[in-house]
N, C-alpha and C positions, 0 to 999 in steps of 0.2 A: 379451630375457629380462627378467624382473622379479623383485624380491625379494618374497616373500609373508610377511606377518606375520599370525598367527592371534590374534585376540582373542576375548573372550566374546561380542562382538556380531557377529562375522563375520571376513572375511579382508580385509586391506589389501594391495594390489599397488602396489609402488613401482618405476617403470620405471628402467632404467639411465641414461637421459638426465637424469632428475631427480637421481639420485645424482651424476652427472658435473657437473651445474650447481652443486650444493652444494659438491662437492670443488673445482671450479675457482674458485668465488667465495671459498672459504676460502684457497686457495693464493695467489690474486692479491692478497689483503689483506695479506700478509706483506711487511715491508720487505725489499728486496733482490731481489724477484721482478719482472722486467721483464714477463713474461707467460707464457702457456701455449704449448707447442709440440705439433705433431702427432706422434702415436706412430709413424706411418709417413710420414715426410716425402717419401720418393721416390715411394711409391704415391699419396699424396694430392696430390703436386706442390705442397706448401705449405712454403715456407721462411720464412713470415712468422709473426708472433705471432697467435695465435688470439683472436678476439673472443668475447664472451659466448655467442653463438649456436652456436659451434663447440667449446665446452669438451668435448663428448663425444668429439671426435677426439683429445684430449690425455689422456684419462682411460680406464683400463681397469678394469672392475669384474668380479670373479670371485666368484660366490656359493658359499658352503659351508654346511654344516648349522648351524653355530653362529655365523655372521657372514659378513663379506665381506672380500675382499682387494682393495686399491686400488693401482693403479699410476698415478703422476702424472708427466707430462712437463713440465718447466719450463725457462725461460730465466732465468738469474740476472744481476744487475747486476755490472758490473766493479767490483772493489774491495771487495766484500762477502765475508765468510767463508762459503764454500759449505757447509761442514759445519753451521754454526749455522743458516743459512737452511733447509737441508733438515730439521734437527731441529725447527725452528719449524713448518714445513709439516706434518710428521707429527703434531705435537701438535694443531695447529689443525684439521686434517682429522678426526682421531679425535674431538675435542671436538664439532665441528659435526655430524658424523654421529650421534653419540649424543644431542645435545640437539635437533636439528631433526627427525631421522627416526626416532630410536629404534633405530638399527642399531649393531651392534658391529663395529668394524674390527679384524680379527685382525692384519692387516699393512698398512702403508702404505709402499709402495716409491716413492722419489723418484728420477727419472732426470733428470739435468741434460743437456739437449740442446744448450745453448750458453751463451755469455757475451756480453752486450752492454753498451755504455756507457749508463748511466742518463741520460736527457735531463733538462735543467734546466727 
């Protein structure tokens, strides 16, 4: 599915994989995030950290009439305050969606799939 934005010049279609890449890039820039996790680790048979090409496996995008709902699956670093990291992810994802794509995020749900030691 794609998000459709109507302008005076025509219609813009933004694919969910583009939204997932923007969301994944915003989430992995936050301090305390080790990486993205798959939303269905058992089905995808992936217990590893997702790379940039697979961000769509860790992000769920649901379209609504007045915006989108985003679900982000992350792995946080050991020793970081999880609630603060999640709050920062929510703020950065909303900001990036509004500035880069012109989309309004109604809700950004952050699901912590695991905790790993941050490598030096």
